[in-house]
C-alpha positions in Angstrom: 21.1 -10.9 1.1 22.3 -11.4 4.3 19.5 -11.4 6.7 21.2 -9.9 9.7 23.0 -7.3 8.1 19.7 -6.1 6.3 17.7 -5.9 10.0 20.7 -4.4 11.0 21.0 -1.9 8.9 16.9 -1.0 9.1 17.6 -1.1 13.0 20.1 1.7 12.1 18.1 3.7 9.9 14.9 4.0 12.3 17.3 4.8 14.8 18.6 7.5 13.5 15.4 8.9 12.9 14.2 8.3 16.8 11.5 5.3 16.2 10.9 3.7 19.2 11.7 0.0 18.1 11.0 -2.0 21.0 7.2 -1.5 21.0 4.4 -2.7 18.4 4.8 -0.1 16.1 9.0 -0.4 15.8 8.5 -4.1 15.1 6.2 -4.3 13.2 7.9 -1.3 10.7 11.1 -3.2 11.1 9.1 -5.8 10.3 8.0 -4.1 7.2 10.8 -3.2 5.6 12.3 -6.3 5.9 9.7 -7.9 3.8 9.9 -5.0 1.1 13.5 -5.3 0.8 13.9 -9.4 0.2 10.7 -8.9 -2.3 11.1 -5.7 -4.2 6.8 -6.4 -5.7 5.8 -6.5 -2.3 5.2 -2.9 -1.4 3.0 -2.6 -5.0 0.3 -4.2 -2.0 1.4 -3.3 1.3 -2.0 -4.8 2.9 -1.9 -8.0 1.1 2.0 -8.7 1.2 3.0 -7.4 4.2 0.3 -6.0 6.6 -1.5 -9.4 6.3 1.6 -11.3 6.8 2.9 -9.5 9.9 -0.6 -9.7 11.4 -0.2 -13.6 11.4 3.4 -13.7 12.4 2.4 -11.5 16.0 -1.3 -12.7 16.5 -3.2 -9.1 15.3 -6.3 -8.6 15.3 -6.6 -7.8 11.4 -3.8 -5.9 9.0 -6.0 -2.8 9.6 -4.5 -3.2 13.5 -1.2 -3.6 12.1 -1.0 -0.2 9.7 -2.2 1.5 12.5 -0.2 0.7 15.2 2.7 1.4 12.5 1.3 4.9 11.1 0.9 5.6 15.0 4.7 5.1 14.9 5.2 7.1 12.6 3.1 10.2 14.3 5.3 9.6 17.2 9.0 9.5 15.2 7.3 12.9 13.4 6.5 14.7 16.8 10.1 13.6 18.2 12.7 14.7 15.6 13.4 18.3 14.2 10.7 18.5 11.3 13.9 19.4 8.8 15.6 16.3 9.1 12.0 14.6 8.7 11.4 16.1 5.6 15.1 15.6 4.1 15.5 12.1 5.0 11.9 11.0 3.2 12.5 13.3 0.4 9.3 15.3 1.8 8.0 19.0 0.4 7.7 21.2 3.0 3.2 20.8 2.9 3.9 16.9 3.2 3.8 14.4 6.3 5.5 11.2 5.7 3.3 8.4 5.4 4.0 4.7 5.9 4.2 3.6 2.8 6.4 6.7 2.1 8.5 5.5 5.2 8.8 2.3 4.0 9.8 3.0 0.2 12.5 5.5 1.6 14.4 3.2 3.7 13.7 0.2 1.1 15.2 2.7 -1.6 18.3 4.0 0.6 19.1 0.3 1.6 19.4 -0.4 -1.8 22.0 2.2 -2.3 23.7 1.1 0.5 24.2 -2.8 -0.8 25.5 -1.1 -4.3 28.1 0.7 -2.3 28.7 -3.0 0.0 28.8 -4.6 -3.4 31.3 -2.0 -4.9 33.6 -2.5 -1.8 33.8 -6.3 -2.2 34.8 -5.9 -5.6 37.1 -3.2 -5.2 38.8 -4.9 -2.5 
């Protein structure tokens, strides 16, 4: 997996959803998704495998701070986006809002689909 291609994919997906990618929440979210793409088992324990790694990288006070900042970023995205588009992208029911794990998991899942298409195109070429 090419790290640059992964990061560009994440940026493209989060930009479609109008995430602010230049604040802490956006940067943390990019890293969280990247970690989970690189290590499929990381999503099983986000506190240990993702939030604590990001807290160390950015010298944040705690992993709970990292989690709260990302959750705030998701709430802001939810307010700024058309609700129907958010629900469609994240496969949400009418009464649901996107959770942090759902956001990370959905982008990771969609990256897997993207990667399959990318590899198929390379083989077919």
